[in-house]
KOLMARNU-625424 format. One record per residue (C-alpha): residue number from 1; x, z, y. Coordinates in Angstrom, 1 decimal, padded with zeros to 4 digits. Each point is the difference from the previous one (the first is absolute). Example, Ala and Ser with C-alpha at 12.3 -4.5 7.8 and 13.67 -1.06 7.14 Angstrom:
2
  resi       X       Z       Y
     1   012.3   007.8  -004.5
     2   001.4  -000.7   003.4
% end
This chain:
232
  resi       X       Z       Y
     1  -003.0  -007.8  -019.9
     2  -003.2   001.8   001.0
     3  -003.0  -002.1   000.7
     4  -001.1  -000.2   003.6
     5  -003.5   001.0   001.0
     6  -002.2  -002.5   001.7
     7   000.3   001.6   003.4
     8   003.7   000.1  -000.1
     9   000.4  -003.6  -001.3
    10  -002.5  -001.3   002.7
    11   002.1   001.8   002.6
    12   003.3  -001.4  -001.1
    13  -001.5  -003.5  -000.2
    14  -001.3   000.4   003.6
    15   003.5   000.5   001.4
    16   001.9  -002.3  -002.3
    17   002.2  -002.3   001.9
    18  -000.8   001.5   003.3
    19   003.2   001.2   001.8
    20   001.5   000.6   003.5
    21  -003.4   000.4   001.4
    22  -001.0   000.9   003.6
    23  -000.9   003.6   000.5
    24  -003.7  -000.9   000.4
    25   000.0  -002.1  -003.3
    26   001.7   002.6  -001.9
    27  -002.3   002.7   001.2
    28  -003.1  -002.1  -000.8
    29   001.2  -000.8  -003.6
    30   001.1   003.5  -000.9
    31  -003.2   001.5   001.5
    32  -002.2  -002.5  -001.9
    33   001.7   001.0  -003.3
    34  -000.3   003.7   000.5
    35  -003.0   000.3  -002.3
    36   000.5   003.4  -001.6
    37  -002.8   002.6   000.2
    38   002.0   002.1   002.5
    39   001.2  -000.9   003.4
    40   003.4  -001.3  -000.7
    41   003.1   000.6   002.3
    42   001.6  -003.1   001.5
    43   003.7   000.3  -000.6
    44   002.9  -001.7   001.6
    45   003.5  -000.3  -001.5
    46   003.1  -001.3   001.9
    47   003.2  -001.0  -001.7
    48   002.8   000.6   002.5
    49   003.5  -001.1   000.0
    50   001.6   003.3   000.1
    51   002.0   002.2  -002.2
    52  -001.5   003.6   000.3
    53   003.1   001.5  -001.6
    54   001.7  -000.5   003.4
    55  -001.2   002.3   002.9
    56   000.2  -002.7   002.5
    57  -002.4  -002.2  -002.0
    58  -002.7   002.5  -000.5
    59  -003.4  -001.0   001.3
    60  -002.7   002.6   001.0
    61  -002.5   000.6   002.5
    62  -003.6   000.7   001.1
    63  -002.9  -002.2   001.2
    64  -003.3   000.9   001.2
    65  -002.3  -002.7  -001.6
    66  -002.6  -001.1   002.7
    67  -002.9   000.3  -002.5
    68   001.2   002.9  -002.1
    69   000.6   000.0  -003.7
    70  -003.4   000.9  -001.2
    71   001.5   002.9  -001.9
    72  -000.6   003.7   000.6
    73   003.4   001.4   000.7
    74   000.8   003.5  -001.2
    75   002.4   001.6   002.3
    76   002.2   003.0  -000.6
    77   001.8   001.9   002.8
    78   002.9   002.5  -000.1
    79  -000.3   002.2   003.0
    80  -000.6   003.6   001.1
    81  -001.9   001.8   002.7
    82  -001.5  -002.0   002.8
    83   001.3  -003.3  -001.6
    84  -001.8   000.7  -003.2
    85  -003.2   000.7   002.0
    86   000.5  -003.4   001.8
    87   000.4  -001.7  -003.3
    88  -003.2   001.5  -001.4
    89  -001.9  -001.0   003.1
    90   001.3  -003.5  -000.1
    91  -001.4  -000.4  -003.5
    92   003.0   000.7  -002.3
    93  -001.2   000.6  -003.6
    94   002.8   002.4  -001.0
    95   002.0   002.2   002.3
    96   002.7   002.5  -001.1
    97   003.6   001.1  -000.1
    98   001.7   001.7  -002.9
    99  -003.3   000.1  -001.9
   100  -000.3  -003.8   000.4
   101   003.5  -000.5  -001.2
   102  -000.7   002.1  -003.2
   103  -003.1  -002.0  -000.7
   104   001.9  -003.2   000.2
   105   002.8   001.4  -002.1
   106  -002.6   000.9  -002.6
   107  -000.8  -003.7  -000.2
   108  -003.2  -000.2   002.0
   109   000.0  -002.7   002.6
   110  -003.4  -000.6   001.4
   111   000.8  -002.0   003.1
   112   001.1  -003.4   001.2
   113   001.9   000.8   003.2
   114   002.2   003.0   000.6
   115   000.8   001.2   003.6
   116   002.2   002.8   001.1
   117   001.2   001.7   003.2
   118   003.8   000.0   000.5
   119   000.4   003.7  -000.7
   120  -001.6  -000.5  -003.5
   121   002.5  -002.5  -001.2
   122   002.4   002.6  -001.8
   123  -003.0   000.8  -002.3
   124  -001.2  -003.6  -000.3
   125   003.6  -001.1  -000.7
   126  -000.2   001.9  -003.4
   127  -002.7  -002.5  -001.0
   128   002.1  -003.2   000.4
   129   000.3  -000.8  -003.6
   130  -003.9   000.3  -000.3
   131  -001.2  -001.5   003.2
   132   002.8  -002.6   000.5
   133  -000.7  -002.3  -003.0
   134  -003.7   000.0   001.0
   135   000.8  -001.1   003.6
   136  -001.6   003.3   001.1
   137   003.0   001.7   001.6
   138  -000.6   000.7   003.8
   139   002.4  -002.0   002.2
   140   000.5  -000.1   003.8
   141   000.5  -003.7  -000.1
   142  -003.7  -000.5  -001.0
   143  -001.5   002.8   002.0
   144  -000.6   002.5  -002.9
   145   002.5   002.5   001.4
   146  -001.5   000.9   003.3
   147  -001.3   002.7   002.2
   148  -002.9  -002.2   001.0
   149  -002.0   001.0  -003.2
   150  -003.3  -001.0   001.4
   151   001.1  -003.7   000.8
   152   001.8  -000.4  -003.5
   153  -003.1   001.3  -001.9
   154  -002.4  -002.2   001.9
   155   002.2  -003.0  -000.3
   156   000.3   000.6  -003.9
   157  -003.8   000.4  -000.2
   158  -000.6  -003.1   002.2
   159   001.6  -002.6  -002.2
   160   003.8   000.3   000.7
   161   002.0  -001.4  -002.8
   162   003.7   000.9  -000.9
   163   002.2  -002.4  -001.8
   164   003.4   000.0  -001.6
   165   002.0  -002.5  -001.9
   166   000.3   000.9  -003.7
   167   002.7  -001.0  -002.4
   168   000.1  -003.7  -000.1
   169  -001.0  -000.2   003.7
   170  -003.7   000.0  -000.4
   171  -002.3   001.4   002.5
   172  -003.7   000.4  -001.0
   173  -003.1   001.7   001.4
   174  -003.8   000.0   000.1
   175  -001.3  -001.9   003.1
   176  -003.7   000.6  -000.4
   177  -002.9  -000.4  -002.5
   178  -001.7  -002.9  -001.5
   179  -003.2   000.9   001.8
   180   001.8  -000.5   003.4
   181  -000.9  -003.2   002.0
   182   002.5  -002.8  -000.5
   183   001.0   000.1   003.7
   184   000.8   003.8  -000.2
   185   002.1  -000.5  -003.1
   186   001.9  -002.9   001.6
   187   000.7   002.0   003.1
   188   001.2   003.0  -002.2
   189   002.3  -002.3  -002.0
   190   001.6  -001.5   003.1
   191   000.5   003.4   001.6
   192   001.8   001.3  -003.3
   193   002.1  -003.1  -000.3
   194   001.0   000.3   003.7
   195   001.0   003.7  -000.4
   196   002.2  -000.8  -003.0
   197   001.5  -002.9   002.0
   198   000.9   002.3   002.9
   199   001.5   002.5  -002.4
   200   002.7  -002.5  -001.1
   201   003.2   002.0  -000.5
   202   003.3  -000.8   001.6
   203   001.7  -000.6  -003.4
   204  -002.5  -002.7  -001.1
   205   001.6  -003.3  -000.7
   206  -001.4  -003.4  -000.6
   207  -003.8  -000.3  -000.5
   208  -001.8   003.1   000.8
   209  -003.6  -000.7  -001.2
   210   000.3  -001.9  -003.3
   211  -003.5   000.2  -001.3
   212  -003.3   001.5   001.0
   213  -002.8   000.5  -002.6
   214  -003.6   001.3   000.3
   215  -002.1   001.3  -002.7
   216  -003.0   002.2  -000.7
   217   000.3   003.2  -002.4
   218  -001.3  -002.0  -003.0
   219   000.5  -003.6   001.1
   220   002.9  -002.5  -000.1
   221   002.4  -000.4   002.8
   222   000.4  -003.0   002.4
   223   003.0  -000.8   002.1
   224  -000.1  -000.4   003.8
   225   001.9  -002.3   002.2
   226   002.7   002.3   001.4
   227   000.5  -001.7   003.1
   228  -003.7  -000.1   000.8
   229  -000.6   003.6  -000.9
   230   002.9   001.3   001.9
   231  -000.8  -002.1   003.1
   232   003.4  -001.9  -000.1
% end
């Protein structure tokens, strides 16, 4: 077994035996142990009681974090004509049609969010195998297939976070940076948990939220009290 460094060992010792914390306690502990030289992302992971192999148990949605993510979001938009101009004016980083499709097919994906106007979906649909596994496929359910390109780009740039349950029923996302104030991080955590709670699918049986954990990019994770975090 590899020998742990002093920083890693100290961080693990700091969280040892601390479980089912309040949102505020978890945020304070994780933030205190985010001691890397870069501004670590504060990440949340929720273990849900769903089986994503069944369509009526899929969990997905979008939430605008009240204090943003702290990450510069790169946005690509599939659009033509006036809608392409609208996207550029709204701050989209990449705008295109067939040319953008060919770039993506060539293996170049230099964006974190993909938006498309409805008329572009026949083109975007060819990229399902590339964008789907990366959770980048435009979808009307989360507002990324829309004629209101301006609003979609501004929302993405402003701290909107998409989420989708992965195999095993786990939902995870970044909810801020270690440099954020504790109060702002706590507010973001509660907003994210609330959004996932509201996205509970009709087919979910038994306990929906089984476990919630919070961590920083390089730090150990701590578990939150599910009832307190979800406001139950």
